[in-house]
Every structure is written in structure tokens, then in C-alpha cells.
C-alpha positions as CSV (number, residue, x, y, z in Angstrom):
1,M,-2.4,30.1,-23.8
2,R,0.3,29.1,-26.1
3,T,-0.5,31.6,-28.3
4,L,-1.0,34.5,-26.1
5,V,2.0,34.2,-23.7
6,P,4.5,35.2,-26.0
7,Q,2.6,38.5,-26.9
8,L,2.3,39.5,-23.6
9,D,4.9,42.4,-22.2
10,E,5.5,44.6,-19.4
11,D,2.3,46.7,-20.0
12,S,0.3,43.6,-19.6
13,R,-0.9,41.3,-16.3
14,L,-2.1,37.9,-16.4
15,L,-4.7,36.6,-14.0
16,I,-5.5,32.8,-13.9
17,I,-8.8,31.9,-12.0
18,D,-8.7,28.2,-11.2
19,N,-12.5,27.4,-10.7
20,C,-11.3,24.5,-8.3
21,S,-10.5,22.4,-11.6
22,Y,-9.5,18.4,-10.6
23,K,-6.3,19.2,-11.6
24,P,-5.1,22.3,-10.2
25,V,-4.0,24.8,-13.0
26,Q,-0.7,25.6,-11.1
27,D,0.4,21.9,-11.7
28,E,-0.2,22.3,-15.4
29,I,1.4,25.4,-16.7
30,D,5.1,25.2,-15.6
31,D,6.1,24.8,-19.4
32,V,3.8,27.9,-20.6
33,I,4.9,30.6,-18.5
34,P,8.4,31.7,-18.5
35,S,10.5,32.1,-15.5
36,N,12.3,35.5,-17.2
37,R,8.7,36.8,-18.1
38,L,8.4,40.5,-18.3
39,F,4.6,40.8,-17.6
40,E,2.8,40.5,-14.2
41,F,1.4,37.0,-13.4
42,G,-0.8,35.3,-10.9
43,I,-3.4,32.4,-10.1
44,V,-6.1,32.5,-7.5
45,R,-7.8,29.2,-6.9
46,N,-11.5,28.9,-5.8
47,S,-12.4,27.0,-3.2
48,F,-15.4,25.5,-4.6
49,D,-16.7,25.2,-8.1
50,I,-18.5,28.4,-8.2
51,G,-19.9,27.7,-12.3
52,G,-18.4,29.8,-15.0
53,N,-21.0,32.6,-14.9
54,A,-20.1,33.4,-11.1
55,N,-16.1,32.7,-12.2
56,I,-16.7,35.4,-15.0
57,V,-17.7,37.8,-12.3
58,R,-14.8,36.8,-10.1
59,C,-12.7,38.4,-13.1
60,Y,-14.5,41.5,-12.9
61,E,-13.8,41.4,-9.1
62,L,-10.1,40.8,-8.9
63,C,-9.1,42.9,-11.9
64,R,-6.4,45.3,-11.0
65,T,-5.7,46.9,-14.1
66,Q,-7.6,49.4,-16.0
67,W,-8.4,47.3,-19.3
68,L,-9.9,43.6,-18.5
69,C,-10.1,41.2,-21.4
70,L,-11.9,37.8,-20.5
71,I,-10.3,34.8,-22.3
72,G,-12.1,31.5,-21.9
73,D,-10.2,28.2,-21.6
74,S,-11.6,27.3,-24.9
75,R,-10.7,30.1,-27.0
76,K,-7.6,30.2,-29.1
77,V,-6.7,33.9,-29.5
78,S,-5.3,35.8,-32.5
79,N,-1.5,35.8,-32.9
80,N,-1.9,39.9,-32.8
81,I,-4.3,39.7,-29.8
82,V,-2.2,42.3,-27.8
83,T,-1.1,44.6,-30.5
84,T,-4.8,45.0,-31.2
85,L,-6.3,45.5,-28.0
86,K,-3.6,48.2,-27.3
87,R,-4.3,50.0,-30.3
88,Y,-7.8,50.1,-29.3
89,M,-6.8,51.3,-25.8
90,L,-5.0,54.1,-27.0
91,Q,-7.7,55.0,-30.0
92,F,-10.8,55.1,-27.5
93,P,-9.8,55.6,-24.2
94,E,-12.9,56.5,-22.9
95,A,-14.9,53.5,-24.1
96,T,-16.9,51.4,-21.6
97,L,-16.8,48.4,-24.1
98,I,-14.9,47.6,-27.0
99,N,-16.6,44.6,-28.6
100,F,-14.7,42.8,-31.7
101,Y,-16.3,40.6,-34.4
102,S,-16.2,36.7,-34.5
103,P,-17.3,35.4,-37.7
104,S,-20.2,32.9,-37.5
105,K,-23.3,31.7,-39.2
106,E,-25.2,32.8,-35.8
107,H,-23.5,36.1,-35.9
108,S,-24.6,39.2,-38.1
109,P,-22.3,40.3,-40.1
110,R,-20.1,43.6,-39.5
111,H,-18.4,45.3,-42.2
112,K,-17.6,48.8,-40.4
113,L,-16.3,50.0,-37.1
114,T,-19.6,51.7,-35.1
115,V,-19.1,54.3,-32.0
116,A,-22.5,54.3,-30.1
117,K,-23.2,56.4,-27.6
118,G,-25.5,55.8,-24.9
119,K,-27.1,52.5,-23.7
120,L,-29.9,52.7,-26.2
121,S,-27.7,53.3,-29.1
122,F,-25.5,50.6,-28.2
123,V,-28.1,47.8,-27.9
124,K,-29.6,48.9,-31.3
125,E,-26.3,48.6,-33.0
126,M,-24.5,45.7,-31.2
127,G,-25.5,43.3,-33.9
128,S,-26.2,39.5,-32.5
129,L,-26.2,38.8,-28.6
130,G,-24.0,35.7,-29.5
131,N,-21.1,37.7,-30.6
132,I,-21.6,40.2,-27.6
133,I,-21.6,38.0,-25.0
134,L,-18.8,35.4,-26.6
135,V,-16.1,35.0,-23.8
136,G,-12.8,36.9,-24.9
137,N,-14.7,38.7,-27.4
138,S,-14.6,42.0,-25.8
139,L,-12.2,44.5,-23.8
140,I,-14.1,46.2,-20.9
141,N,-12.6,49.8,-19.4
142,M,-12.6,49.1,-15.6
143,R,-12.6,52.7,-14.7
144,K,-16.1,52.9,-16.1
145,I,-17.6,49.9,-14.2
146,K,-18.9,51.2,-11.0
147,S,-20.6,48.0,-9.4
148,I,-21.1,44.4,-10.7
149,S,-23.5,43.3,-8.3
150,Y,-26.1,42.9,-11.5
151,G,-23.5,40.4,-12.7
152,Y,-23.7,38.0,-9.7
153,Q,-27.5,38.7,-9.6
154,Y,-27.7,37.5,-13.1
155,C,-25.1,34.7,-13.8
156,Y,-28.3,32.4,-14.6
157,S,-28.2,34.7,-17.7
158,N,-25.3,33.2,-18.9
159,A,-24.1,36.6,-19.9
160,P,-22.9,38.5,-16.9
161,Q,-19.8,39.4,-18.9
162,F,-22.1,41.5,-21.0
163,V,-24.8,42.4,-18.1
164,I,-22.1,44.1,-16.2
165,P,-21.1,46.8,-18.5
166,L,-24.6,47.0,-19.9
167,M,-25.7,48.2,-16.4
168,N,-22.6,50.6,-16.0
169,M,-23.6,52.8,-19.0
170,N,-25.4,56.0,-19.1
171,E,-26.3,58.5,-22.0
172,D,-22.8,59.7,-22.5
173,S,-21.1,55.8,-22.5
174,V,-19.2,55.0,-25.5
175,C,-19.4,51.5,-26.8
176,I,-17.1,50.4,-30.0
177,L,-17.9,47.8,-32.1
178,S,-15.2,47.1,-34.5
179,P,-15.1,44.4,-37.6
180,E,-12.0,43.0,-36.2
181,K,-11.4,39.5,-34.9
182,I,-9.2,38.9,-31.9
183,I,-10.6,35.1,-31.4
184,E,-9.2,32.7,-33.8
185,S,-11.2,29.8,-32.9
186,C,-13.1,28.0,-30.1
187,I,-11.4,24.7,-29.0
188,Q,-13.6,21.7,-29.0
189,I,-14.9,20.7,-25.6
190,P,-13.6,17.3,-24.8
191,E,-16.0,14.1,-24.3
192,G,-17.6,14.0,-21.0
193,E,-17.2,17.4,-19.6
194,T,-20.4,19.3,-18.3
195,R,-21.9,21.1,-21.0
196,L,-24.9,23.8,-20.9
197,S,-27.6,22.0,-22.6
198,L,-29.6,24.6,-25.1
199,I,-32.7,24.6,-22.9
200,D,-30.7,25.8,-20.3
201,F,-29.2,28.5,-22.5
202,W,-32.2,29.7,-23.9
203,I,-34.3,30.2,-20.8
204,G,-31.1,32.0,-18.6
205,S,-30.4,34.1,-21.9
206,S,-34.1,35.2,-22.0
207,S,-33.8,36.6,-18.2
208,I,-31.7,39.4,-19.5
209,L,-34.8,41.2,-20.2
210,D,-35.6,41.0,-16.6
211,L,-33.0,43.6,-15.9
212,P,-34.3,47.3,-14.8
213,L,-34.0,48.8,-18.2
214,E,-36.0,51.4,-19.9
215,H,-38.8,50.2,-22.1
216,A,-37.1,51.4,-25.3
217,V,-33.9,49.5,-24.5
218,R,-35.6,46.2,-23.4
219,V,-37.8,46.3,-26.7
220,E,-34.3,46.7,-28.6
221,L,-32.6,44.2,-26.6
222,A,-35.3,41.4,-27.3
223,K,-35.2,41.9,-30.8
224,K,-31.6,40.7,-30.4
225,I,-32.2,38.0,-28.4
226,S,-35.1,36.7,-30.4
227,G,-33.4,37.2,-34.0
228,V,-36.0,39.7,-35.1
229,D,-33.6,42.0,-37.0
230,V,-30.4,40.3,-36.6
231,Q,-28.8,36.9,-36.9
232,A,-29.2,34.7,-34.0
233,Q,-29.5,30.9,-33.1
234,P,-32.5,29.7,-35.1
235,Y,-35.8,28.7,-33.2
236,L,-35.4,25.4,-35.0
237,C,-32.3,24.7,-32.5
238,F,-34.9,24.9,-29.6
239,F,-37.5,23.5,-30.8
240,N,-35.7,19.9,-31.8
241,S,-33.6,20.1,-28.0
242,L,-37.3,20.7,-26.2
243,L,-39.3,18.0,-28.1
244,L,-36.4,15.6,-27.8
245,F,-36.5,16.3,-24.0
246,S,-40.1,15.8,-24.0
247,V,-40.4,12.4,-24.8
248,R,-37.9,11.2,-22.1
249,P,-39.8,9.5,-19.4
250,G,-41.7,11.7,-17.1
251,K,-40.3,15.1,-19.1
252,N,-43.2,16.1,-20.9
253,K,-44.6,18.5,-18.3
254,Q,-41.2,19.9,-17.8
255,A,-41.0,20.4,-21.2
256,R,-44.2,22.1,-21.4
257,Y,-42.8,24.5,-18.3
258,Y,-39.7,25.5,-20.0
259,F,-41.7,26.1,-23.4
260,H,-44.3,28.6,-21.3
261,R,-40.7,30.1,-19.8
262,V,-39.1,31.1,-22.8
263,C,-42.2,32.2,-24.8
264,S,-43.2,34.8,-22.0
265,S,-39.8,36.3,-22.1
266,R,-37.6,36.1,-25.3
267,Y,-40.9,36.3,-27.2
268,Y,-42.8,38.8,-25.4
269,Y,-41.9,41.1,-27.9
270,N,-41.9,39.1,-31.2
271,R,-45.3,38.0,-32.3
272,S,-44.8,38.0,-35.8
273,I,-47.4,35.4,-37.8
274,T,-44.5,33.2,-38.5
275,M,-43.2,33.2,-35.1
276,I,-47.0,32.9,-33.5
277,I,-47.1,29.5,-36.0
278,K,-44.1,28.3,-35.1
279,L,-44.9,28.6,-31.3
280,F,-48.7,27.1,-32.0
281,C,-46.9,24.0,-33.3
282,T,-44.7,23.5,-30.8
283,Y,-47.3,23.8,-28.2
284,V,-49.5,21.2,-30.1
285,L,-46.4,18.8,-30.4
286,L,-45.4,19.0,-26.9
287,R,-49.1,18.5,-26.0
288,L,-49.3,15.4,-28.2
289,P,-46.0,13.5,-27.3
290,F,-47.1,10.2,-29.1
291,I,-47.3,12.5,-32.3
292,T,-43.7,13.6,-31.4
293,R,-42.2,10.3,-30.7
294,M,-43.5,9.2,-34.4
295,L,-42.2,12.2,-35.9
296,I,-38.5,11.3,-34.2
297,D,-39.0,8.1,-35.0
298,F,-39.6,9.2,-38.9
299,K,-36.6,11.4,-38.8
300,K,-34.5,8.7,-37.2
301,K,-35.2,6.2,-40.2
302,F,-35.5,8.1,-43.2
303,I,-33.6,11.5,-42.8
304,K,-29.9,11.7,-42.2
């Protein structure tokens, strides 16, 4: 916030939604928000902790400006974010969504600006799902948003910020995919705070494919989620997390359920020989937990 606030001007509105935090935000920002500010400012405190995803949808619900940029409390924005956002608003006033680029080994590279027209074109061109759903990485034209109901319905997807604009697109919708970045870095979450487990994220994000989409759009979206034609979080991450979970006392059957839950959606359209082998090996290890324990012990003892 200390980087963002000095950039705000009379054309900006800063709204903070306090998700019933232990320490009210109002008591923590007196030295950040200047009394002689030019921008409009407000704080809304939720009566209960409604979860991060529902709080994101609240941002859509409470937005009173034409453009919305969601910025999470774990994001450090660039030193020119406001200038960059304004430039794109003026250049692409009819865009439904303008997505920027966040360099990462888990995000497919983006070297040029792409203008996608229509939902199918957008999904084909969008690149890695991780870059699209990164909070703070997109600008949404609220004049193009007619309903946010799917956002609340699909909070479990961990991507309502993506679901809402997607479900408001039609054949004429324009989306901009920019190679510029507006997020400088992600702030490390302090130890002890609640974190979403990788297993929960994989299961939740797979539910995006349950949206009422045209078949061609769903197939393309499945490619992005499973990493068929773009960089994505590697299967090995999920594999490791699932096996470690499966050897906990009484958790093996639950781990097997999670495995089948992910396979039935995330990899429904990806049945390559390589993926079939990966899934089969995971299934065997889940059915033979004593071998899994041996492999984990071996890794701890000999592999650092």
C-alpha cells in the first residue's frame, strides 16, 4: 500500500474491504492514508470472515467506478501502476478485461500484446491460468459486467476474479493480454497464517471446468489448467503433496478420493501416454501406502 497510495490521484478511488481481520485495518493505516489526499477513500469491514474468494467477489459487488483493479494484501505493486492502468483504459475503453504479465517459471511467457475477441479466442490466447487468476494482475471494465452470480457460486474454484469476467463475455467481447507488468512481487505470508493447501487449490481450480461453457471453450480451458500447451504448476507438485498427505494416519482413503476427484475433471481431456503413466503410478502408490512410506523415508535420508 505504501507504494500504491502516493500514485493515486483525483481520478482514483481506493476501497479497502477488511475481511473481519483480527486487528481492524482502520487502526493500522493512519500513517499510510494522507489527510490531504486527492483520491476518494473508504473502508468496509465484513461482519464475519467470509473467506478470501468471497471477499474478492465483494470487491465486484461494491465497486462504483468504471474500472476495477483488485489488489491483494500480499502484492507489491509497481512504481508506475496507476500510470500504466490509465494508459490502457484510454487505449482500450471497450475491453472487458485487460490482463498483465507476471514473470514466473510457472507462467507461460508473453512477448507481445494480443487482442482477443470472443470467449473462445480469449481462452486460446490467455496463456497460463496462474497468470490470469493472479490477484492484482488484471483490470476489469465494470460496464461489461452484468452479473456476478457465478463468482459467488464458484468461490470454491479459487478463481472468482477470473470466472466473473469469463461468464460475462460474448462473441463481441474484447480482451487485452499485455506483456507489461503491474505487480512487482508477492509478499511472503507470515508463518502461522492460514494458507490454502496445494491439494485444495488443485481440486478447487478443476471446478472451473464445471461452468456452463461451450464444448470448444471447455476443451481449451482444460488445456490451460492441465498445462497441455502452456506452462503450469507441474503435476509433480500435486503428486508430492498428495503422497505426503496419504501416509498420514487415517488419510489414505481421503487421498485416493482427492486423486480421483482431480483426474475426473482436470485431466479429463488430457489422456496422453505421459499423463496416463503419471496417473497410473500415483494410483499404484496410493493403493500401496507402505511403498510410499519407503520412498518418502528414502528421500528424507538420501535426497536433499
